[in-house]
N, C-alpha and C positions, 0 to 999 in steps of 0.2 A: 222514493221511500222516506218516510218521516223518521226522525231520530228515535222516537219511542218504538216504532215498528222495527227499526233496524236492531235496537237493543233486544227486543222480544225475540227476533229471529236468532240472534246469537246465543242468548242466555235462557230463553223461555220466558213467558209472560210474568210468572210470579217473581223470579229473580230480577227481571227488568223493572218491574213496578217498585220493588224494594230499593233498587239502585237509584231510580229517579227520585223517589221519596227522600232518600238519604241525601242526595245532591241538592235537592230543593231546600233542605233544612240547613244547608251550609250558609255562611254569610254571603249575601247577595246571590243566593242560589238560583232564584227565578231569573234574574237578569243574565247570569252566566249561562244558564240552560238555554235561554233565548239566543245568546251569542253563539253557542255551540250549534243550535239549530240552523242559524243563518250561515255559519261556516260550512255545515254539511251541505246546504243547498248550493254552495259555491264549489263543491267537488271534494271536500274532505270526507274521509270515512267517519263513522260515528265515534270510533275510538279516538282518532286523532283530533276531532273537533272537541270532544270532552276533555282530552288531555290539555289542549290549548286553553280551554276556558277555565278548568279547575286545577290544573297542575297536579301535584302530588296528592291533593285531596281526592281527586278522582280515583287514583290507584288505591289509596287507603280505603275509600268507600267500597271499591270493587272487592278488595280483600275481605272487608267486613261481610259483604253480601254473600260471597262465595264460602264463607265460614273458614277462612284460613288465617285467623288472627290469634289463635291459641298455639300451644306447643305443637299441635299436629301439623302446622304449616311447614314444619321442617322434615316431615317424613317423605319417603319415596311415594307413598300412596297419595299424600296431599298434592304432590307435584303432578301426578297423573289425573287425579279426580278434579282438580281445579283448573286444569289446562283449558285455555280459551281457544275454541275453534271459530274461525271467521268464515262466513259464507258470502260470496259475491260472485255470481255467475258471470258477470261482465268482466271480472278482473283476470289477469293472467295468473296461472298457478304460482309462478315465482313470486308475484306480488303478494298473494295470499300467504305463502310460506314466510316471506319476509315480515309481513305485518303481524302474523301470529308469533313469530320469534320475538319481535320487538315488544309487543304488549305483554307477553308472558315474562320476558326478562325485566321489563319495566316494573311489573308487580313485585318481582323478587328484589329489585333495586331499592325499594322503600323499606326493606327489612334488614338494613345494614347493621343494626345493633347485634345481630346474631350471625355474623358472617361465617364463623367457623362451622356452624351447624347447618348452613343453608345448602351445603353440597347435596344432601339427601334429596331435598325437593328439586334441586336443579337436575339431578340425575333422572328423577321421575318426569320432569318437563321434557328433557332431551329424548327420553324413550318414546314419548308420544309424538314429538316432532320428527323423530326417525320414521315412525309409521306414516306420518303425513307426507314426508319426502318420498317414501316408497309408493304411496297412493298416487301421487302426481307424476313422479319421474322414474318409478321402478322399472318401466319397460325400456327406458332410454339411457339411464345413468346408474343401473343397478350396481356395477362394480365400484364406481366412484362413491356411491352412497354407503355401501358396506365398508369400504376402506376408511372413509371419513369417520364413521361412527365407531368402528373398531378402535381407531386411534383415540377418539374422544373417551371411550370407555376405559382404555388403558390409562389415559391421563387422570380420569376421575377416581381410579382405584388408589391413587396416591402412592404407587410403588416406585415412581421415579423421584429420587430424593434430591437431585441436583440438575442443573440445566445442561450439563453434558449428556446425561441420560435422556433428557427431553429432546435435545438436539438430535441425538441418534434415532429416537423414535420418530420425530417429525420428518427427518431427512430421508427416511425409508419409504415415505409416502410419495404421492404425486407432487408434493411441494418441492422435493429435492433439497439439496443443501442450501442454496441461496434463499429459497422460499422459507425454509425452516428458520434461518437466521433473521429474516425480515419479520417473521411472525413473532419470534422471541423478542426482537427489538421493540416491536409495537406494544407487546405486553408489558415490557419494562416501563415504557412511557405511560401506558394506561394506568398502571398500578403504582407509579411514582417510585419505583425501585431501580437499582442498578444503573444509575445515570452514567457513571463512568464506563461501564461495560457497553452501554448503548453507543457511546461515542466510538469505542473501539470497533464495534460491529459495523457502524456506519462507515467509518474510515476504511475498514477492510472491504466492505461491499462495493463502495464507490470510488475508492482511491487506489486499489491494487489492480494492475493490468491483467492478472490471471483470468478475470471474468471475461475479458475481451476475446480470449481464445477458448472460452467455454469450459474451463477447468476450475474446480473449487478444491483448494487444499487448505484445510483448517490449520492455521498456525498453532504451534505447540502452546504458546503463551495464552492465546485466546481459549484454547481447549481447556487449559488449566483454570482459567478464569471462570469458564462455564461450569467446570466441575466444583469450583469453590462456592458458587452461588446456589444456595438452597432454595427449594420451592416452597410455596405456601399454598393452602387451599384456594385462596383468591386468585393466585397465579394460574393454577390448574383450571379453574373455571374460566378465567379470561382467555386462556389458550384455546379452550373448547369452544368458546363463543367465536373466537377468531376463525377457527376451522369451519364453523357453521356458516359464517358469512362468506368464506372462500368458496364453500360448496354452492351457495346461492349465486355467486359470481359465475360459476361454471354452468349452472342451470340457465342463467340469463345470457350465456354466450359472451360474458365479459372477459376481463384480462385472464389469460391463461397462467397457470403456475409454471415456474421454471422447470425444465426437464431435470431428472435426477442425474447426479454425477456419480 
């Protein structure tokens, strides 16, 4: 399948033509489009090939073509209407879901100047991805899917005001206590916050012998530290993304979450 045909399959011919025209108008656009075409012939998807060739310019152009460059881009409806569905009959369902999650998150990532307002569109994106997960894995992972998205919805409501509440929410899922702490630790690193607390969590996870006997008792000092650490919208989104990738791991038969304690 050619690059142009692949784009037309994903977005429809009118939008695909506008996207190609916009990319061609970029600096060295024709050369980079040829580069993407060659990369696709070597096995990359159309989206990955264009991202490699054009970088953030591809994502910006894609937002322009999809009509998500005005204030409406931050609404729930914008998140659902501009969601990109990928179709590749030869690909495993988990790969399609992972690629869809990646490209839709990439599009949001270029809108960093309005981080506080982006949660609405992220919620719309998640709602469509939820349906896509059910479409592909609803018959085999229904309980896991609903549990994951129930937790994500609770996170995105913004009702948990500190990380102690977040920990309690996450540890009640299939992640368990250890998985919840590891997820929180990863988000601290990803968002560049709570470095001291990350060290405490890592030391607790890997340096305390309680884990070797399968017991997890959260020390009072760490519990207080979690209670003192307030959450931000970007943290709640990052935690939700982490939960989505954990779900993909389970679809793929990858690393299992720790059992609940």
